[in-house]
C-alpha positions in Angstrom: 1.0 107.3 -0.3 4.6 106.8 0.8 3.5 104.7 3.7 1.5 102.4 1.4 4.4 102.0 -0.9 6.7 101.3 2.1 4.4 98.6 3.4 4.1 97.0 0.0 7.9 96.8 -0.5 8.5 95.8 3.1 6.4 92.6 2.5 7.7 92.1 -1.0 11.5 92.5 -0.7 12.3 90.6 -3.8 10.1 92.9 -5.9 11.7 95.9 -4.1 15.2 94.9 -5.1 14.2 94.0 -8.7 12.6 97.4 -9.1 15.6 99.2 -7.6 18.1 97.3 -9.7 16.0 97.7 -12.9 15.6 101.5 -12.4 19.3 101.9 -11.8 20.2 99.8 -14.9 17.6 101.6 -17.1 18.5 105.2 -16.2 22.2 104.4 -15.8 22.4 103.0 -19.3 20.8 106.0 -20.9 22.8 108.4 -18.7 26.0 106.9 -20.2 24.6 107.6 -23.7 24.4 111.3 -23.3 26.9 113.6 -25.2 28.7 116.1 -22.9 29.2 119.3 -24.8 32.6 120.7 -23.9 32.8 123.8 -26.0 31.7 126.8 -23.9 31.3 128.9 -27.0 28.4 126.7 -28.3 26.5 127.3 -25.1 26.3 131.1 -25.4 23.0 132.7 -26.1 22.6 133.3 -29.9 20.5 136.0 -31.4 17.8 135.2 -33.9 16.8 136.6 -37.2 13.3 137.8 -37.8 12.3 134.4 -39.2 13.5 132.7 -36.0 16.7 131.2 -37.4 20.0 131.6 -35.7 22.2 134.4 -37.0 25.1 133.2 -39.2 27.5 134.9 -36.7 26.9 131.9 -34.4 27.4 129.3 -37.1 30.4 127.0 -37.4 32.5 129.1 -39.7 36.0 128.1 -40.7 37.2 131.7 -40.5 36.5 131.6 -36.7 38.0 128.1 -36.2 41.5 128.8 -37.5 44.5 128.0 -35.3 47.4 130.5 -35.5 50.9 128.9 -35.3 53.7 131.4 -34.6 57.4 130.7 -35.0 59.6 133.2 -33.4 63.3 133.4 -34.2 66.1 135.8 -35.1 67.1 134.3 -38.5 64.3 134.3 -41.0 65.8 131.4 -42.9 66.0 129.2 -39.8 62.5 130.3 -38.7 61.0 129.5 -42.1 62.8 126.1 -42.0 61.2 125.4 -38.5 57.8 126.3 -40.0 58.3 123.8 -42.8 59.4 121.1 -40.4 56.3 121.7 -38.2 53.9 121.5 -41.2 55.6 118.4 -42.5 55.4 116.7 -39.1 51.8 117.7 -38.6 50.8 116.5 -42.1 52.5 113.2 -41.5 50.8 112.6 -38.1 47.5 113.7 -39.7 47.7 111.4 -42.7 45.3 108.8 -41.3 43.1 110.9 -39.1 42.5 113.8 -41.5 41.9 116.4 -38.8 43.4 119.2 -40.8 41.7 120.7 -43.8 44.4 123.1 -44.8 47.6 124.7 -43.6 48.3 128.1 -45.2 51.9 129.0 -44.4 53.6 130.0 -47.7 52.8 131.8 -51.0 53.3 129.5 -54.0 56.2 130.5 -56.2 54.0 130.6 -59.3 51.1 132.6 -57.8 52.3 135.9 -59.3 52.7 134.4 -62.7 49.3 132.7 -62.5 47.8 136.0 -61.3 49.4 138.0 -64.2 48.2 135.4 -66.7 44.7 135.5 -65.3 44.5 139.3 -65.2 45.9 139.5 -68.7 43.1 137.3 -69.9 40.4 139.3 -68.0 42.0 142.8 -67.9 38.9 145.0 -68.5 36.9 143.2 -65.8 39.3 144.5 -63.2 39.5 148.1 -64.2 36.9 150.2 -62.5 35.0 152.5 -64.8 36.1 155.5 -62.7 39.7 154.8 -63.8 39.0 155.9 -67.4 39.1 159.6 -66.4 42.6 159.0 -65.0 43.6 157.1 -68.2 42.4 160.1 -70.2 45.1 162.2 -68.4 47.7 159.6 -69.4 47.2 160.0 -73.1 49.7 162.9 -73.4 53.2 163.2 -74.7 54.5 164.2 -71.3 53.1 161.2 -69.5 54.2 158.8 -72.3 57.8 160.1 -72.2 58.0 159.4 -68.4 56.2 156.1 -68.7 58.5 154.9 -71.5 61.5 155.5 -69.3 59.7 153.5 -66.5 58.9 150.7 -69.0 62.6 150.6 -70.0 63.7 150.4 -66.3 61.1 147.7 -65.6 62.2 145.6 -68.6 65.8 145.8 -67.5 65.0 144.8 -63.9 64.1 141.5 -62.3 60.4 142.0 -62.9 60.9 142.6 -66.6 63.1 139.6 -67.0 60.4 137.4 -65.5 57.2 139.0 -66.9 58.2 141.1 -70.0 54.8 140.5 -71.6 53.1 142.4 -68.8 55.0 145.5 -69.7 54.6 145.1 -73.4 50.9 144.8 -73.2 50.7 148.0 -71.0 52.6 150.9 -72.5 50.3 153.4 -70.8 51.0 152.2 -67.2 47.5 150.8 -66.3 49.3 148.1 -64.3 50.0 150.7 -61.6 46.3 151.1 -61.0 45.8 147.3 -60.7 48.9 146.9 -58.4 47.4 149.3 -55.9 44.0 147.6 -56.2 45.4 144.1 -55.6 47.8 145.1 -52.8 45.3 143.9 -50.2 45.7 140.3 -51.6 49.1 140.0 -49.9 48.4 142.2 -46.9 50.9 144.8 -48.0 48.6 147.5 -49.0 47.4 150.6 -47.1 43.9 149.1 -47.0 44.9 146.4 -44.6 47.4 148.2 -42.4 50.3 146.2 -43.7 50.6 143.6 -40.9 52.6 140.9 -42.9 55.4 140.6 -45.4 56.6 137.7 -47.6 60.1 136.3 -47.2 61.3 133.1 -48.9 57.7 132.5 -49.9 56.7 132.4 -46.2 54.3 134.7 -44.3 56.3 136.8 -41.8 55.5 139.7 -39.5 56.8 143.1 -40.7 60.0 142.9 -38.6 60.7 139.4 -39.9 61.0 137.8 -36.5 57.8 135.8 -36.5 56.7 133.3 -39.2 53.0 132.5 -39.2 51.0 129.5 -40.3 47.2 129.3 -40.4 45.7 125.9 -39.7 42.1 125.2 -40.7 40.7 122.2 -38.9 38.6 119.7 -40.9 36.1 119.8 -38.1 34.2 122.6 -36.4 35.5 123.9 -33.0 32.3 122.6 -31.4 33.4 119.0 -32.3 35.5 118.8 -29.2 36.4 115.1 -29.7 38.4 115.5 -32.9 39.2 119.2 -32.1 40.9 118.1 -28.9 42.8 115.4 -30.8 44.1 118.0 -33.2 45.4 120.3 -30.3 47.0 117.3 -28.7 48.8 116.5 -32.0 50.0 120.1 -32.3 51.4 119.9 -28.8 53.2 116.6 -29.6 54.7 118.2 -32.8 55.9 121.2 -30.8 57.5 119.0 -28.1 59.3 117.0 -30.8 60.9 120.1 -32.3 64.4 121.2 -31.4 66.4 124.4 -32.0 66.2 128.0 -31.0 62.9 128.8 -32.7 60.0 129.2 -30.2 56.6 127.9 -31.3 53.3 129.4 -30.0 49.7 128.9 -31.0 46.2 130.2 -30.3 42.7 130.2 -31.7 39.1 129.1 -31.0 39.8 125.3 -31.1 42.7 125.7 -28.7 40.5 127.8 -26.3 37.8 125.0 -26.4 40.4 122.3 -25.7 41.9 124.0 -22.6 38.5 125.1 -21.3 37.2 121.5 -21.4 40.4 120.1 -20.0 40.4 122.5 -17.1 36.7 121.9 -16.3 37.4 118.1 -16.3 40.4 118.6 -14.1 38.4 120.8 -11.7 35.6 118.3 -11.6 38.1 115.5 -10.7 40.0 117.3 -8.0 37.5 119.8 -6.4 34.7 117.3 -6.2 36.9 114.4 -5.5 38.7 116.0 -2.6 35.5 117.6 -1.2 33.7 114.2 -1.4 36.6 112.6 0.5 36.3 115.1 3.3 32.5 114.7 3.3 32.9 110.9 3.6 35.3 111.3 6.5 33.0 113.8 8.2 29.9 111.6 7.8 31.7 108.5 9.1 32.7 110.4 12.2 29.2 111.6 12.7 27.3 108.3 12.2 30.2 106.1 13.3 29.7 103.6 10.6 30.7 103.2 6.9 27.2 101.9 6.1 26.0 105.5 6.0 28.1 106.3 2.9 26.3 104.0 0.3 23.0 105.0 1.9 23.7 108.7 1.1 25.3 108.1 -2.2 22.6 105.8 -3.6 19.9 108.5 -3.8 22.3 111.1 -5.3 23.6 108.6 -7.9 20.0 107.7 -8.8 19.1 111.4 -9.1 22.1 112.0 -11.3 21.3 109.0 -13.5 17.7 110.1 -13.8 18.7 113.7 -14.6 21.2 112.7 -17.3 18.8 110.1 -18.8 16.0 112.7 -19.0 18.4 115.2 -20.7 19.3 112.4 -23.1 15.7 111.8 -23.9 14.9 115.5 -24.3 18.1 116.8 -26.0 20.6 114.1 -26.4 23.3 116.2 -24.8 24.3 118.2 -21.7 26.9 120.9 -21.4 29.9 119.8 -19.3 29.9 123.2 -17.5 26.3 122.6 -16.5 27.3 119.3 -15.1 30.2 120.8 -13.2 28.0 123.5 -11.6 25.4 120.8 -11.1 27.6 119.4 -8.4 26.1 122.1 -6.2 22.6 120.8 -7.0 23.7 117.3 -5.9 24.7 118.9 -2.6 21.1 120.1 -2.2 19.8 116.7 -3.3 22.1 115.1 -0.7 20.4 117.1 2.1 17.1 115.4 1.5 18.6 111.9 1.9 20.5 113.3 4.9 17.3 114.5 6.6 15.7 111.0 6.2 18.9 109.2 7.5 19.4 111.7 10.4 15.8 111.4 11.5 16.0 107.7 11.3 19.2 107.7 13.4 17.2 109.4 16.2 13.9 107.6 16.1 14.9 104.2 14.6 11.5 103.7 13.0 11.1 104.0 9.2 7.3 104.5 9.4 7.7 107.5 11.7 10.5 108.9 9.5 8.1 108.8 6.6 5.3 110.5 8.6 7.6 113.2 9.9 9.7 113.8 6.8 7.4 113.3 3.9 5.8 116.7 4.1 8.8 118.9 4.7 11.1 117.0 2.3 8.5 117.0 -0.5 7.7 120.7 0.2 11.4 121.5 0.0 11.7 119.5 -3.2 8.7 121.3 -4.8 9.9 124.8 -3.8 13.5 124.1 -4.8 12.4 122.8 -8.2 10.1 125.8 -8.5 13.1 128.1 -8.0 15.0 126.2 -10.7 12.2 126.0 -13.3 12.3 129.7 -14.1 15.6 129.5 -15.9 14.3 126.8 -18.2 12.4 129.6 -20.0 15.5 131.6 -20.7 16.8 131.3 -24.2 20.3 130.2 -23.2 21.4 126.6 -23.6 23.7 126.7 -20.6 21.0 127.9 -18.2 18.3 125.7 -19.7 20.6 122.7 -19.4 21.3 123.5 -15.8 17.7 124.2 -14.9 16.3 121.0 -16.4 19.1 118.8 -15.0 18.7 120.3 -11.6 15.0 119.8 -11.5 15.1 116.2 -12.6 18.0 115.3 -10.3 16.4 116.8 -7.2 13.0 115.2 -8.0 14.5 111.7 -8.5 16.7 112.0 -5.4 13.8 113.1 -3.2 11.5 110.3 -4.4 14.3 107.7 -3.9 14.9 109.1 -0.4 11.2 108.7 0.6 10.3 105.5 -1.4 13.4 103.3 -1.3 15.6 104.6 1.5 13.2 103.8 4.4 13.0 100.2 3.3 16.8 99.9 3.2 17.2 101.6 6.6 14.8 99.3 8.4 14.9 99.4 12.2 17.4 100.7 14.7 18.6 104.2 15.7 21.5 105.9 17.4 22.6 109.2 18.7 24.9 111.7 17.0 28.3 112.4 18.5 28.4 114.7 21.4 29.9 117.6 19.5 27.2 117.5 16.9 24.5 117.3 19.6 25.9 120.3 21.4 26.3 122.3 18.2 22.8 121.7 17.0 21.2 122.2 20.5 23.1 125.4 21.2 20.6 128.3 21.4 22.3 130.7 19.0 18.9 132.4 18.5 19.0 133.6 22.1 22.4 135.3 21.7 21.6 139.0 21.4 25.2 140.0 20.4 25.1 137.5 17.6 21.7 138.7 16.4 23.0 142.3 16.5 26.0 141.4 14.4 23.8 139.6 11.9 21.6 142.6 11.8 24.5 145.0 11.2 26.0 142.8 8.4 22.6 142.5 6.7 22.0 146.3 7.0 25.5 146.9 5.4 24.7 144.6 2.6 21.3 146.2 2.0 22.8 149.7 1.9 25.7 148.5 -0.4 23.2 146.9 -2.8 20.9 150.0 -3.0 23.8 152.4 -3.3 26.2 150.5 -5.6 23.9 147.9 -7.1 25.2 144.9 -8.9 26.3 145.2 -12.5 26.0 142.5 -15.2 29.0 141.6 -17.2 27.8 141.0 -20.8 31.3 140.3 -22.1 31.4 136.5 -22.7 35.1 136.7 -23.2 35.5 136.9 -19.5 33.8 133.6 -19.0 36.4 131.3 -20.5 39.7 130.0 -19.2 42.8 131.2 -21.2 46.0 129.5 -20.2 49.3 131.4 -20.2 50.6 129.8 -23.4 47.6 130.9 -25.4 47.6 134.4 -23.9 51.3 134.7 -24.7 50.7 133.6 -28.3 47.8 136.1 -28.7 49.9 138.9 -27.3 52.9 138.1 -29.6 50.6 138.0 -32.6 49.0 141.3 -31.8 52.3 143.0 -31.1 53.8 141.8 -34.3 50.9 142.1 -36.8 48.6 144.6 -35.2 48.7 148.4 -35.1 47.0 148.4 -31.8 43.6 148.8 -33.3 40.6 146.5 -32.9 40.3 144.1 -35.8 36.8 142.6 -36.6 35.5 140.5 -39.5 32.4 141.6 -41.3 30.6 139.9 -44.1 28.0 140.0 -46.8 26.1 136.8 -47.5 23.7 135.3 -50.0 22.3 132.0 -51.4 25.1 131.9 -53.9 28.7 133.2 -53.9 27.8 135.6 -56.6 24.9 137.0 -54.6 27.2 137.4 -51.5 29.8 139.3 -53.7 27.0 141.5 -55.1 25.9 142.4 -51.6 29.5 143.2 -50.6 29.0 146.4 -52.6 26.7 147.6 -49.8 29.3 146.7 -47.2 32.0 148.5 -49.1 29.8 151.6 -49.4 29.0 151.5 -45.7 32.6 151.0 -44.6 33.8 153.7 -47.0 31.4 156.3 -45.6 32.4 155.3 -42.0 36.1 155.6 -43.0 35.4 159.1 -44.3 33.7 159.9 -41.0 36.8 158.7 -39.1 35.1 155.6 -37.5 36.9 153.0 -39.7 40.7 153.2 -39.8 41.1 150.7 -42.7 39.5 147.6 -44.2 40.2 145.0 -46.8 38.6 145.8 -50.2 37.7 142.3 -51.0 35.4 143.5 -53.8 38.5 144.7 -55.6 39.6 141.1 -55.9 36.3 139.4 -56.3 34.2 141.4 -58.8 30.6 140.4 -59.4 30.0 139.0 -62.9 27.4 141.7 -63.6 29.9 144.4 -62.7 32.6 142.6 -64.8 30.3 142.7 -67.8 29.6 146.5 -67.3 33.4 147.0 -67.1 34.0 145.0 -70.2 31.4 147.1 -72.1 33.0 150.3 -70.7 36.4 149.0 -72.0 35.0 148.4 -75.5 33.3 151.8 -75.5 36.4 153.6 -74.4 38.9 152.1 -76.8 37.6 153.7 -79.9 39.6 153.6 -83.1 40.5 157.3 -82.5 41.9 156.6 -79.0 43.8 153.6 -80.2 45.3 155.7 -83.1 46.3 158.3 -80.5 48.1 155.7 -78.3 49.9 154.3 -81.4 51.1 157.8 -82.3 52.3 158.5 -78.7 54.2 155.2 -78.6 56.0 155.8 -81.9 56.9 159.3 -80.7 58.2 158.4 -77.3 59.5 154.8 -77.4 62.6 155.4 -79.5 63.8 158.2 -77.2 63.7 155.8 -74.3 65.6 153.2 -76.3 62.6 151.0 -76.9 61.1 149.5 -80.1 57.7 150.9 -80.8 56.6 147.5 -82.3 57.2 145.8 -79.0 54.0 147.3 -77.7 51.7 146.0 -80.5 50.2 143.4 -78.1 48.4 146.3 -76.4 46.2 146.7 -79.4 45.4 143.0 -79.4 44.1 143.3 -75.8 42.2 146.5 -76.6 40.3 144.7 -79.4 39.9 141.3 -77.8 36.6 139.7 -76.8 36.3 139.3 -73.0 33.8 137.3 -70.9 33.1 137.7 -67.2 34.8 135.0 -65.0 34.7 134.1 -61.3 38.2 134.4 -59.9 37.2 132.4 -56.8 36.7 129.4 -59.1 40.0 129.9 -61.1 42.2 128.1 -58.5 44.9 130.8 -58.5 44.4 131.9 -54.8 45.7 129.5 -52.1 42.8 127.8 -50.3 44.1 128.9 -46.9 44.0 132.5 -47.9 40.7 132.1 -49.8 39.0 131.0 -46.6 39.8 134.4 -45.1 37.8 136.1 -47.8 34.9 133.8 -48.6 33.3 130.7 -47.3 30.2 128.5 -47.6 28.6 127.9 -44.2 27.2 124.5 -43.1 23.7 126.0 -43.5 24.4 126.5 -47.2 24.8 130.3 -47.2 27.8 131.9 -48.8 29.8 134.7 -47.1 32.3 137.2 -48.4 34.5 138.7 -45.6 36.4 141.8 -44.9 38.7 142.7 -42.0 38.0 146.1 -40.5 40.2 148.0 -38.1 38.9 150.6 -35.7 39.9 152.3 -32.5 40.4 149.8 -29.6 39.6 152.4 -27.0 36.6 151.6 -24.9 35.0 149.1 -27.3 32.5 148.1 -24.7 30.8 151.5 -24.8 27.8 151.9 -27.0 29.3 155.3 -28.1 32.5 153.7 -29.4 33.5 153.5 -33.0 33.2 149.7 -32.8 29.5 149.8 -32.0 28.9 152.5 -34.5 30.4 150.3 -37.2 28.5 147.2 -36.0 25.2 149.0 -35.8 25.6 150.4 -39.3 26.6 147.1 -40.8 24.0 144.9 -39.0 21.1 147.2 -40.0 21.5 145.8 -43.6 19.7 142.5 -43.9 22.4 141.1 -46.2 25.4 142.2 -44.1 26.6 140.8 -40.7 29.1 141.3 -38.0 31.2 138.2 -37.4 31.8 139.1 -33.7 29.3 137.2 -31.6 30.0 139.6 -28.7 28.1 142.3 -30.5 24.9 140.2 -30.8 25.1 138.6 -27.4 25.7 141.8 -25.6 22.1 142.9 -26.0 20.9 139.4 -25.6 22.7 139.0 -22.3 21.4 142.4 -21.0 17.9 141.2 -21.9 18.6 137.9 -20.2 19.5 139.8 -17.0 16.2 141.7 -17.2 14.3 138.5 -17.9 16.0 136.7 -15.1 15.0 139.4 -12.6 11.4 138.9 -13.6 11.7 135.1 -13.4 13.2 135.4 -10.0 10.2 137.3 -8.7 8.0 134.7 -10.3 9.9 132.0 -8.6 9.7 133.9 -5.3 5.9 134.2 -5.7 5.6 130.5 -6.5 7.6 129.6 -3.3 5.5 132.0 -1.2 2.2 130.5 -2.5 3.5 127.0 -1.8 4.5 128.0 1.7 1.1 129.6 2.2 -0.7 126.4 1.3 1.7 124.3 3.4 1.1 126.3 6.5 -2.7 126.3 5.9 -2.8 130.0 4.9 -1.2 131.1 8.2 0.3 134.3 6.8 2.5 134.8 9.9 4.2 131.5 9.5 4.4 131.7 5.7 6.2 135.1 5.8 8.5 134.0 8.5 9.5 130.9 6.4 10.0 133.2 3.5 12.3 135.7 5.2 15.6 133.7 5.0 15.1 133.3 1.3 14.8 137.0 0.6 17.5 138.2 3.1 20.1 135.6 2.0 19.6 136.9 -1.6 20.0 140.5 -0.5 23.1 139.6 1.4 24.6 138.0 -1.7 23.8 141.1 -3.8 25.3 143.4 -1.2 28.4 141.3 -0.8 28.9 141.3 -4.6 28.6 145.0 -4.6 31.1 145.4 -1.8 33.6 143.2 -3.5 33.0 144.8 -6.9 31.9 141.5 -8.4 29.6 141.3 -11.4 26.9 138.9 -12.4 27.6 137.0 -15.6 25.9 134.4 -17.6 27.2 131.6 -15.3 27.3 132.9 -11.7 23.7 134.2 -12.0 22.8 130.6 -11.6 23.8 130.8 -7.9 20.8 132.9 -7.2 18.6 129.9 -8.0 20.7 127.7 -5.7 20.4 130.3 -2.9 16.7 130.3 -3.3 16.6 126.5 -3.3 18.8 126.0 -0.2 17.2 128.9 1.6 13.7 127.5 1.0 14.8 124.0 2.3 16.4 125.3 5.5 13.6 127.7 6.3 10.9 125.0 5.7 12.6 122.4 7.9 13.1 125.0 10.7 9.5 126.2 10.5 8.3 122.7 10.4 10.1 122.0 13.7 9.0 125.3 15.2 5.3 124.8 14.6 5.5 121.0 15.5 4.0 119.9 18.8 6.9 117.4 19.1 9.6 119.3 21.0 12.4 117.1 19.7 11.5 117.5 16.0 13.2 120.9 15.7 16.4 119.3 17.1 16.3 116.5 14.5 15.9 119.1 11.7 18.6 121.4 13.0 21.0 118.4 13.2 20.2 117.5 9.6 20.6 121.2 8.6 24.0 121.4 10.4 25.2 118.2 8.6 23.9 119.4 5.3 25.5 122.8 5.7 28.9 121.3 6.6 28.7 119.1 3.5 27.7 121.9 1.2 30.4 124.2 2.6 33.0 121.5 1.9 31.5 121.0 -1.6 31.1 124.6 -2.5 34.2 125.7 -0.8 36.3 123.3 -2.9 35.1 125.3 -6.0 37.1 128.3 -4.7 40.2 126.3 -5.6 39.1 125.6 -9.1 41.3 126.9 -11.9 38.4 127.8 -14.2 37.4 131.4 -13.4 33.7 130.7 -14.0 33.5 127.8 -11.5 35.5 129.8 -9.0 33.2 132.8 -9.2 30.2 130.5 -8.7 31.8 129.0 -5.7 32.4 132.4 -4.0 28.9 133.7 -4.5 27.3 130.4 -3.6 29.3 130.1 -0.4 28.2 133.6 0.7 24.5 132.7 0.0 24.8 129.3 1.7 26.3 130.6 4.9 23.7 133.4 5.0 20.9 130.9 4.5 22.2 128.7 7.3 22.7 131.5 9.8 19.3 133.2 9.0 17.4 129.9 9.4 19.4 128.7 12.4 19.4 132.0 14.3 17.1 134.7 13.1 14.1 132.6 12.2 13.6 131.0 15.6 14.3 134.3 17.3 11.6 136.1 15.4 9.2 133.1 15.8 9.7 133.3 19.6 9.2 137.0 19.6 6.0 137.1 17.6 4.5 134.1 19.6 5.7 135.5 22.9 6.9 132.2 24.3 10.1 130.4 24.3 10.9 127.6 21.8 
């Protein structure tokens, strides 16, 4: 088939170039239209509900997208002024772009007055029915005598001068119950752990050295274009500020910005430098610059085709998948290299096609087979990589066999002498070398079976965290945290009322866990946002409680005790107006008295239309990764309720990632079986040759597993990809070596070994450059891949020919 195509294009060169240019333009255009997803968090595996929808914990929620701005200084007044200057500057720069939805950095001066006015108008709705037993104990002369003295002191103090009506309407002291109940609103109550304080209307840490602002972006963290623009603006504002106040920031959008930036930087430098070295090496080997475009064209075509197909299928590709895909391009390059190297020796395009079509296509099919398995794993990152790899390799291979021979034409040459000597050197006859390889392989096998390889299910270890963000997080934790783990939980519903009603289940669950010692503290959001149904029940209870007899009793107690405290009994007449007033339930979250920035930490409407009501829960931070920890006990209890959820994706992805590891093991065996069947067909059901061609694949994989065990490395969501690469490259090398070993042409093995040597050098340069990447994920992939690559080359180059010669009892 390839020969017929070659003959057609050779006699119709104008058609050939029209087809080549048209394909490049077509796939190149659609490749440039693809959206590169930069946010690593959006690529993580997301757990599903029973109906197949994604859990809300993985949705774009504003509570997870907040940016924490910290201002550290010695003088609170100066620190607060720096905070004001920062917010003013940010607002001015954001005037046209509207990247910021809200900045919560101060408590409005009139909030207390508005809150008192609101509560006064809806007093019964915020008194729990259980409080009436306590109120019964207050209706005594002893209590009223003490309370009247407190009322006098309050009236003479600052609070009384500002809000005397609150004291006059409450001669009994019911406000003390409400003050404890609403302490969580400002973060000063025992229910929250008391991480903040209010100074000059600003939010400070308890020691008054850090002022805090909470920025809510107008776009989700996954919208990296505008999200990155916001972080850049924040950096510009910080640089423009002067003075002794230090400014720090952290948050999910900032993590996304620095992760995407470092990946782009790694792509530019590691691939750029490695490609420069590859170009120099190839020019030295082939002694002509003409070789560079001939090698680049198939890879560029494969890249365009892979990106275009991803555009047609999904419309986007993860940037991290593209970064790791550089390894795949190294595999694809080896196919073009085999064709070009073979042509350099024989100088005949037709012979190149006859000799290379079968092993190159076989290598392509088996390599794609090793990648296809990960397409069926429910993780966007792995699926993206698998599909892009398969398409890129297929297109590169077809280009190398269809178009490249026409471009190469006639003419051959020899490799430089050092390349010839290296490829012809009989390493497979060196008994000491084979012994060393055997010992290393044995050590790796023993290490694997004794220590095994663990899977790191913590996605937090995948991302890149720069020093400035890490320093900000550490400062925030040291100033506002008690050293406990803080996690958000939520109830949700189709309406906000439904979400608040379901919060009662969450409150009950957390209360029982707190009694059991699992929960240290949590925010009682239901004390602030009371369901309308419950409000009506409380209003009814208020009316039932304040009978005419009880009101008469209170009037008598006031008259008996107020004068002794120096107060006028008639001053408290407003109490009876409130006791007999008509009340209606009202939703506080719609009253506009709570700042929007703080409101978003307690409730939110998701993009999917669901409403959530949040609470912050503190538990022991010790060994949270253990399934026996308090953290997991709390998460398990909460997530078992269909109307409650854990807003920590780590909890849901942990089991998903473990399952992914198990699934991947199964898929790897399926891929191995597929490769072996293809080899069996290729070698005409010669079991001996098929097994020998299969050995480098298996042993290179075992060596990698053993090396990871020896160096205490763990598999994670990303570097597990390297196993597919090792399979792919191991298959290619073993196929080409076996093709040369079984060939009747004595020089064919030499051609293949030369191509393998060149391919190995190129891949070592490409993969080795990844070791210098700043992003930890790319760096870990580079290490594991390099070990597998070197193993595959040595096993194919040395062990495979040695075993072949041994079992056939003649020299090769």
